[in-house]
C-alpha positions in Angstrom: 96.4 4.7 81.8 93.2 4.9 83.7 91.4 1.7 84.7 88.2 0.6 82.9 85.5 3.1 83.7 82.0 1.8 84.4 79.1 4.1 84.9 75.4 3.6 85.0 72.2 5.5 84.5 68.6 4.3 84.7 67.0 4.2 81.3 64.5 2.0 79.6 65.5 -0.8 77.2 62.8 -2.9 75.8 62.2 -5.5 73.1 62.0 -3.1 70.3 61.4 -5.1 67.2 57.9 -5.6 66.0 57.6 -8.3 63.4 54.9 -8.8 60.8 53.6 -11.7 62.8 52.7 -9.4 65.7 49.3 -7.6 65.8 50.7 -4.4 64.5 50.4 -4.0 60.7 52.2 -1.2 58.8 52.7 -0.6 55.1 50.5 -3.6 54.3 50.6 -2.9 50.5 54.4 -2.9 50.3 56.4 -6.0 49.3 58.9 -5.1 52.0 59.3 -2.6 54.7 61.3 -1.6 57.8 61.2 1.2 60.4 64.3 2.0 62.5 65.6 4.6 64.9 68.7 6.2 63.3 71.1 6.8 66.2 70.8 3.3 67.7 69.9 1.4 64.5 67.1 -0.4 66.5 64.4 -1.9 64.5 60.9 -0.7 65.5 59.0 -2.6 62.8 59.8 -4.9 59.9 58.0 -7.0 57.3 59.9 -9.1 54.8 62.8 -6.8 55.2 65.5 -9.1 53.8 63.9 -9.9 50.4 66.1 -9.0 47.5 64.2 -6.4 45.4 65.0 -3.7 42.9 65.6 -0.5 44.8 65.2 1.7 41.8 66.5 5.3 42.5 66.9 4.6 46.2 70.2 3.2 44.8 71.3 6.9 44.7 71.6 6.9 48.5 74.7 4.8 48.2 76.0 7.1 45.4 75.4 10.1 47.5 77.2 8.5 50.5 80.3 7.9 48.4 80.1 11.4 46.9 79.9 12.9 50.4 82.9 10.9 51.5 84.8 12.2 48.5 83.9 15.8 49.3 84.8 15.3 53.0 88.2 13.8 52.2 89.0 16.6 49.8 89.1 14.7 46.5 86.0 16.5 45.3 85.0 20.1 46.1 81.6 21.7 46.1 82.6 24.5 43.8 84.5 22.2 41.4 83.3 22.3 37.8 82.5 18.9 36.2 82.5 18.4 32.5 79.6 16.2 31.5 80.5 13.1 29.4 78.4 11.7 26.6 77.7 8.7 28.8 76.3 10.9 31.6 74.2 13.0 29.2 72.7 10.0 27.6 71.0 8.6 30.7 67.3 8.0 30.4 64.6 8.2 33.1 64.6 11.2 35.5 67.2 13.7 34.5 68.2 17.4 34.7 68.8 17.6 31.0 72.6 17.8 31.0 74.3 18.2 27.7 77.6 16.6 26.5 80.6 18.8 27.4 78.4 21.1 29.6 80.1 22.2 32.8 78.3 22.2 36.1 79.4 22.5 39.7 79.5 19.6 42.1 77.0 21.5 44.3 74.5 21.9 41.5 74.9 18.3 40.3 74.4 17.0 43.8 71.3 19.2 44.0 70.0 17.6 40.8 70.5 14.2 42.4 69.1 14.9 45.8 66.0 16.9 44.7 65.2 15.7 41.2 66.8 12.2 41.2 68.8 13.1 38.1 70.3 10.0 36.5 72.5 12.1 34.3 73.7 14.1 37.3 74.6 11.1 39.4 76.6 9.5 36.6 78.5 12.8 36.0 79.4 12.8 39.7 80.2 9.1 39.7 82.7 9.6 36.9 84.2 12.6 38.7 84.8 10.5 41.8 86.0 7.2 40.3 87.0 8.0 36.7 84.4 5.7 35.1 80.9 4.7 35.9 82.0 1.0 36.3 84.8 2.0 38.7 82.2 3.8 40.8 79.9 0.8 40.9 82.8 -1.2 42.2 83.2 1.4 45.0 79.5 1.0 45.7 79.8 -2.7 46.1 82.9 -2.4 48.2 81.1 0.0 50.5 78.2 -2.5 50.7 80.6 -5.1 51.9 82.1 -2.7 54.4 78.6 -2.0 55.8 77.9 -5.7 55.9 74.9 -5.5 53.6 73.9 -9.1 53.0 71.3 -8.7 50.3 72.7 -6.0 48.0 74.4 -5.9 44.7 74.7 -2.8 42.6 75.1 -2.7 38.8 74.6 1.1 38.3 74.8 4.3 40.3 71.3 5.4 39.4 69.0 2.3 39.8 67.4 2.0 36.3 66.3 -1.6 35.8 69.2 -3.9 35.2 69.7 -7.6 35.8 71.4 -8.6 39.1 70.8 -5.1 40.6 69.1 -5.6 43.9 68.9 -4.7 47.6 66.6 -5.1 50.5 64.6 -2.8 52.8 67.0 -3.5 55.7 70.1 -2.8 53.6 68.5 0.4 52.3 67.9 1.5 55.9 71.5 0.8 56.8 72.7 2.9 53.9 70.3 5.7 55.0 71.5 5.5 58.6 75.1 6.1 57.3 74.0 8.8 54.9 72.2 11.0 57.6 75.4 11.1 59.5 76.5 13.5 56.8 74.2 16.3 57.8 75.0 18.4 54.7 73.0 15.9 52.7 69.8 16.9 54.5 70.3 20.5 53.4 69.7 19.2 49.9 67.2 16.5 50.4 64.9 18.7 52.5 64.5 21.3 49.7 61.1 21.0 48.0 61.8 23.1 45.0 64.8 25.0 43.5 66.3 25.9 40.1 69.4 25.1 38.1 71.0 27.3 35.5 69.0 30.2 36.9 69.1 33.4 34.9 69.9 31.5 31.7 67.7 30.3 28.8 68.3 26.8 30.0 66.9 27.3 33.5 65.3 24.1 34.9 62.8 23.8 37.8 63.6 21.1 40.3 60.7 19.6 42.4 61.5 17.1 45.1 60.3 13.6 44.2 59.8 13.0 47.9 56.5 14.9 48.5 56.6 14.2 52.3 59.3 16.9 52.5 56.5 19.3 52.0 53.6 17.6 53.6 54.9 15.8 56.7 56.4 17.9 59.5 59.9 16.8 60.3 60.7 14.9 57.0 64.0 16.2 55.5 64.9 13.3 53.2 65.8 10.9 51.7 65.1 9.2 48.4 62.2 7.9 46.3 62.4 5.3 43.6 60.3 3.9 40.8 60.7 1.6 37.8 58.2 -0.7 36.3 60.0 -3.7 37.8 60.6 -2.1 41.3 57.2 -0.5 41.8 57.0 2.6 44.0 59.8 2.8 46.7 60.7 5.3 49.3 63.2 5.8 52.1 62.1 8.7 54.3 63.7 10.1 57.4 62.2 12.6 59.9 63.3 14.1 63.1 61.2 15.2 66.1 62.0 15.9 69.7 65.6 14.8 69.2 64.8 11.4 67.7 65.4 10.6 64.0 63.6 7.7 62.4 64.0 6.0 59.0 61.2 4.3 57.1 61.7 2.2 54.0 59.0 0.7 51.7 59.6 -1.2 48.5 57.2 -2.4 45.8 54.2 -0.2 46.7 51.4 -0.1 44.0 51.4 3.7 43.6 52.9 6.9 44.9 49.8 7.8 46.9 49.8 4.5 48.8 53.5 4.7 49.3 53.4 8.2 50.9 50.4 7.3 53.0 51.9 4.2 54.4 55.3 5.8 55.1 53.5 8.6 56.9 51.7 6.0 59.1 55.0 4.4 59.9 56.5 7.7 61.0 53.3 8.5 63.0 53.7 5.2 64.9 57.4 5.7 65.7 56.9 9.3 67.0 53.8 8.4 69.0 55.2 5.3 70.7 59.0 5.9 71.1 61.5 8.4 72.4 65.3 8.7 72.8 67.2 9.0 76.1 70.8 10.2 75.9 73.6 8.6 78.0 76.4 10.5 76.4 76.6 13.1 73.6 79.0 12.7 70.7 82.4 14.3 71.6 81.4 14.4 75.3 84.5 13.9 77.5 84.4 10.5 79.2 87.9 10.7 80.7 91.5 11.8 80.3 94.2 9.3 79.4 98.0 9.3 79.0 99.5 9.3 75.6 102.9 7.6 75.1 105.5 9.8 73.3 103.0 12.5 72.5 103.6 16.2 72.3 100.9 16.4 74.9 100.9 13.9 77.7 97.2 13.8 78.3 94.2 13.7 75.9 90.4 13.6 76.4 88.6 10.6 75.0 85.1 11.0 73.5 82.4 8.9 71.8 82.3 9.1 68.0 78.5 9.2 68.0 75.8 9.9 70.5 75.3 7.1 73.1 71.5 6.8 73.1 68.9 4.4 74.2 65.5 4.0 72.4 62.6 3.4 74.8 58.9 3.0 74.5 57.0 5.9 76.1 54.5 3.6 77.9 57.2 1.4 79.5 58.7 1.7 83.0 62.3 2.5 83.1 64.9 -0.2 83.2 68.6 -0.1 84.0 71.1 0.7 81.3 74.9 1.0 82.0 77.9 1.7 79.9 81.4 0.4 80.1 84.6 1.9 78.6 87.5 -0.2 77.4 90.6 1.6 76.2 93.5 0.6 74.1 97.0 1.8 74.9 97.4 5.3 73.5 100.6 6.0 71.6 101.4 9.1 69.4 100.8 10.1 66.8 97.0 10.1 67.2 94.3 11.8 65.0 90.8 12.8 65.9 88.7 10.0 64.5 91.2 7.2 65.2 89.6 4.4 67.2 91.2 4.3 70.6 88.7 2.2 72.5 85.0 1.1 72.7 82.0 2.1 74.8 79.6 -0.8 75.5 76.0 0.0 76.3 74.6 -2.8 78.4 71.2 -3.9 79.8 71.1 -6.6 82.4 74.7 -7.5 81.7 74.1 -7.9 78.0 75.8 -5.7 75.4 73.1 -4.1 73.2 75.3 -1.6 71.3 78.9 -0.7 70.8 80.3 2.8 70.0 83.9 3.5 69.0 85.9 6.0 71.1 88.3 8.6 69.7 90.5 11.4 71.0 89.1 15.0 71.0 92.1 16.4 69.1 95.2 15.4 67.1 98.3 14.5 69.2 101.5 14.6 67.2 104.5 12.5 68.2 107.0 14.3 70.3 110.6 14.7 69.1 113.7 13.7 71.1 114.1 17.1 72.6 110.5 17.3 73.7 110.7 13.8 75.2 113.8 14.8 77.2 112.0 17.9 78.5 109.1 15.7 79.6 111.6 13.4 81.4 113.2 16.3 83.2 109.8 17.6 84.3 108.9 14.2 85.6 112.2 14.0 87.6 111.6 17.5 89.1 108.0 16.7 90.0 109.1 13.4 91.5 111.8 15.1 93.7 109.3 17.8 94.8 106.8 15.2 95.9 109.5 13.5 97.9 
């Protein structure tokens, strides 16, 4: 196995977090707010970001995350037809007017969630994933624990007011950060208007509840929320010049203020910050031996982009990365953690990224291992 690989590149790292106590004031009308860069998770600004508040329909981000995972692992398919239960069709609030026993594809139901925030649609999908709405809510809370969300508890997949249903701006930002890794989601959340049941007498027009998708360049998601208890909420994400940011506000007084203050947060992020890339996702960082593999050597790659957030006005600093590998033994699958990449500044680890192999490596059978042994013997004799 290769020794630990240490490489460096000059990049800026700076104190990124701006708290409410500093001079900068953003989203002053919100009860809680946070602004992060998506690839690093660095906080650019926060105010009261850990208060437990009702997230309203921003809850659906967690639901969409679990639905996407179900689609990607094959337990749910985009063209699969879902029969709507009486429970799903009875949902109040925003809806796409599903009828009991109606059948609709996973794709169209997801569209109804992502664009129109359909409570009926998200419950139909939740039941398809987990069997029952309650079982899906358990999955949501299990995922919250997995993501280390410290101020979140879900009672529903839709976010209508219910006792003991809460989250925080920081936790919502973490969920959003995970959700945007599934780029297919943004193909839905970036659509401003569309139709369901087109060419039928039950056609319904969908208009995105997130107006910034239309009126702010670069915004392609994610989720609005409103109930009387929660006030006006929004998690928005936008990408410009290779940098994606996520802004969350909770408890705004009205939708106009909500949209204006989120726009100002995005303006600040794009005006002040930029991203520098150390390594791209799936970029080869070295070749390593695999014990008992059908192939003896495999390339190791980062599971995500290795990036550093820097302020445009600051001088460059010195960032380095260090690779630490585990022993590689077949079988291996792409996505398996085989090591870690540590991004450092002044000797301090500021971010850790998991490493994986660039392809599956099956375990060699006895005959293949014998052939490898003979090859090693021949090679050794030739070198002598």
